[in-house]
N, C-alpha and C positions, 0 to 999 in steps of 0.2 A: 503492499500499500505505499504511496507517494504522500507524502505531508502537502498539504497545499496551504501554503503561509497567509492567505487571503482570508482561508475558513479557518486556520489555528491561530493566527497571530491574537488576537483577542484575548485567549485563554491563558496564553502564554506573557504577555503583557500584566494582564492582574495579576500571574501566581507570582512573576516578576518582583511587583511593586510591593506584594508580603513579602518575600523574602528579601528586598531590598530594604524595609522597615525593619527586620529581623535583626538584620547585619548591623543595621545602624542603632538597634536598639532603644529605637522610637516604638513605644510601647501603645500609642493614641493612632499614630500611621498605621502602625500592622494592623490595629483591627479593624477602621475603615476601609482597608484596602481588602483584609479577610471579607466582610459583610459583602464589601463587595464582588469578590470573585463567589462566594457562597449567591448574591443573588444571581448571578449570570451564567455562572455552572455549576449548580448544585452539584452533578455527581461528581464533578472534577475529582480525581483519584490521591490528588494532593494535601485536599482543605483538612482530613485528622490530623497527621501530621503540620500542617500549617496551624491549625487549629491549637494543639497543644502545644508547640512552643508560642504562640502568641499568649496563651493564658501562662507560659511559666514568666514569660518576659514581662507579664502584668500582674504577676501574683509577689505579695512583698517580703523577703526572706531578709529572716532578723538579723542584725549584725553580730550576734552570739546566741545559739542553740538556749532554751532553758533548761534543757536537761538528752542526754544520750539520745533517750527513744526520740526525740525532737529531730536530732541531728540523723539518727536511723532510718528516720522516714522522710527526710529531704534529700535523704543518700539514693535513699529506694526509688523514691517518685525519678530523681535524675537519672538513675540508672537505665530504669524499666520503660520509662515513657519518655525523657527527655532525649536522652542520647539519640536512639533510632531514631525516633522524629526528625531531631536532626539530620542525621546521617541521610534519611530517606530525602530531605529537601536538599541537602549541602553536599551530598557525597562524605565520600573518608577522610579528607580533609580538613 
């Protein structure tokens, strides 16, 4: 199947807008771009990963964790959810 740049360019642009905002660590821009992608391309296969990364960026992390359990939960979330999502969106780099 050949890629038609006119038929496939809008979704790529919207996806790239979310990824760019994530790389800049701009949670507001990432959320806005994600909402636009969701509204225009609701079946995009990167939506779950982009959503996970946006939520992680929006989430407030304490400078210090209150106890070992809190640290362990954060580590688990990063290891099990954020890292796989980042790899899916940005590759292994």
